[in-house]
C-alpha positions in Angstrom: 0.1 -0.3 -0.1 1.4 3.4 -1.0 0.1 6.8 0.8 -0.5 9.5 -1.8 -1.0 13.6 -0.6 -3.9 14.7 -2.7 -2.6 17.2 -5.7 -4.9 20.3 -6.2 -5.0 19.0 -9.5 -8.9 18.5 -10.7 -8.2 15.0 -12.8 -6.7 13.3 -9.6 -9.5 15.3 -7.0 -12.3 14.1 -9.8 -10.9 10.5 -9.2 -10.5 10.8 -5.8 -14.0 12.0 -5.5 -15.5 9.7 -7.8 -13.9 6.2 -6.6 -13.7 7.2 -2.9 -15.5 10.4 -1.4 -18.8 9.4 -3.0 -18.8 6.0 -2.2 -18.2 6.7 1.4 -20.9 9.2 1.6 -23.4 6.4 -0.2 -22.3 4.3 2.7 -23.2 6.6 5.3 -26.3 7.6 3.7 -27.3 3.9 4.5 -26.3 3.9 8.3 -25.9 7.3 9.9 -29.5 9.2 10.1 -29.1 12.4 8.4 -26.6 11.7 6.2 -28.3 12.4 3.0 -26.6 13.7 0.0 -28.1 16.5 -1.8 -31.3 15.2 -4.0 -29.5 15.6 -7.4 -28.1 13.7 -10.0 -24.6 11.9 -9.4 -22.5 14.3 -11.8 -23.9 17.3 -10.5 -22.6 15.8 -7.0 -19.4 15.1 -8.6 -18.6 18.3 -10.2 -19.5 20.6 -6.9 -17.4 18.2 -4.6 -14.8 18.6 -7.0 -14.6 22.3 -7.0 -15.1 22.4 -3.2 -12.1 19.8 -2.8 -9.9 21.7 -5.0 -10.7 25.4 -3.4 -9.9 23.5 -0.1 -6.6 22.1 -1.4 -5.5 25.6 -2.1 -5.1 26.0 1.6 -2.0 25.5 4.0 -4.2 23.8 6.7 -5.9 20.9 4.7 -4.5 17.7 3.4 -6.0 14.6 2.1 -4.0 11.3 1.8 -4.8 8.6 -0.7 -3.8 4.9 0.3 -3.3 3.0 -3.4 -3.2 -0.6 -3.7 -0.5 -0.8 -6.3 -0.6 -4.6 -6.4 -4.3 -5.0 -8.2 -3.9 -4.5 -11.9 -6.8 -2.4 -12.8 -6.9 -0.2 -15.8 -5.4 3.2 -14.6 -4.7 4.4 -18.4 -5.7 8.2 -18.0 -6.3 8.0 -14.1 -4.0 10.5 -12.6 -2.8 10.0 -8.9 -1.5 6.7 -9.1 -1.4 3.5 -10.9 -3.8 0.7 -8.7 -6.8 0.9 -6.7 -7.7 3.9 -4.3 -8.3 2.0 -1.2 -8.9 4.6 1.1 -8.5 8.4 2.7 -8.0 10.6 5.3 -8.6 14.3 5.3 -7.5 16.6 7.7 -7.3 20.3 8.3 -5.4 22.3 11.3 -7.9 24.1 13.8 -5.5 26.7 15.3 -6.9 27.9 18.5 -7.5 31.7 18.7 -5.5 33.5 21.1 -8.2 34.3 23.8 -8.5 30.8 24.4 -6.4 28.4 26.4 -6.3 25.1 23.9 -3.5 23.6 21.9 -4.1 23.8 18.4 -5.7 20.4 16.9 -5.8 18.6 13.6 -8.9 17.5 13.0 -10.0 14.4 11.0 -12.4 15.5 8.8 -12.9 12.1 6.9 -11.6 8.6 6.9 -12.5 6.0 4.4 -11.5 2.5 3.7 -13.4 0.6 0.7 -14.9 -2.8 2.1 -12.2 -4.9 0.5 -9.6 -3.3 2.9 -11.6 -3.6 6.0 -9.9 -5.3 9.0 -5.8 -4.8 7.3 -4.7 -2.2 9.4 -5.3 0.4 7.0 -7.7 2.8 8.9 -4.5 2.5 11.8 -2.1 3.6 9.2 -4.5 6.4 7.7 -5.1 7.4 11.5 -0.9 7.4 11.8 -0.5 9.4 8.7 -2.8 12.1 10.3 -1.1 11.7 13.7 2.4 12.3 11.6 0.8 15.6 9.9 -0.3 17.0 13.7 3.6 16.6 14.9 4.6 18.0 11.7 2.3 21.1 12.3 2.8 21.1 15.9 -0.7 20.1 16.8 -0.8 18.8 20.4 -4.3 17.1 19.8 -5.9 14.8 17.0 -9.6 15.3 16.7 -12.5 13.9 14.8 -16.6 14.0 14.7 -18.1 11.0 14.5 -21.9 10.2 13.8 -23.6 8.5 17.2 -24.7 5.8 15.1 -21.8 5.4 13.4 -21.2 1.9 16.2 -18.5 0.7 13.8 -16.3 3.9 13.6 -17.0 4.5 17.4 -15.5 1.4 18.4 -12.3 1.6 16.1 -11.7 5.3 17.4 -12.1 4.2 21.4 -10.1 1.5 20.6 -7.4 3.8 19.1 -7.6 5.3 22.4 -10.1 8.3 21.2 -12.4 9.8 23.8 -15.3 11.9 24.1 -14.7 15.3 25.2 -18.1 17.2 23.8 -21.7 16.5 22.6 -23.3 18.6 19.6 -26.7 18.4 20.0 -29.5 19.2 17.4 -33.0 20.0 16.8 -35.2 21.2 13.9 -35.9 24.5 13.6 -39.4 25.1 12.6 -39.5 27.8 9.7 -43.1 28.3 9.1 
């Protein structure tokens, strides 16, 4: 397994969004209440997400690493990033503490995903390790993430890795009628 930083290149970002980001969010739609993608066609979703990711990749604080299984003999002709099958990814963003708060800078894992054939192989651990290394390089002293309350598999993984709940987010619908 090789790891590559996602470049701010439209073709590479399109491949990432099509092969990893969209399947990840389709899976979440099925298991997490309230995690529905916009009700539009797939092409429109892809175009909007590619544009959004390209903008984020232009900043210094945001990084995405892609795990690529180069042992696969998939057809990679015309597919940027690397040869092989995209197996998973981790996206991170630095959350600097404003000077009025006494808290450390933290690296936030904004998304992490491992495709089904690679689950249970240690790839998720490798992706968290990649995020931890990024946190150390950026002199962040905390690694943070949010997880949906009904995503039991993810919660179990994070707890096994030593993550602890330090905050709760509560929501309520607002009646705008």
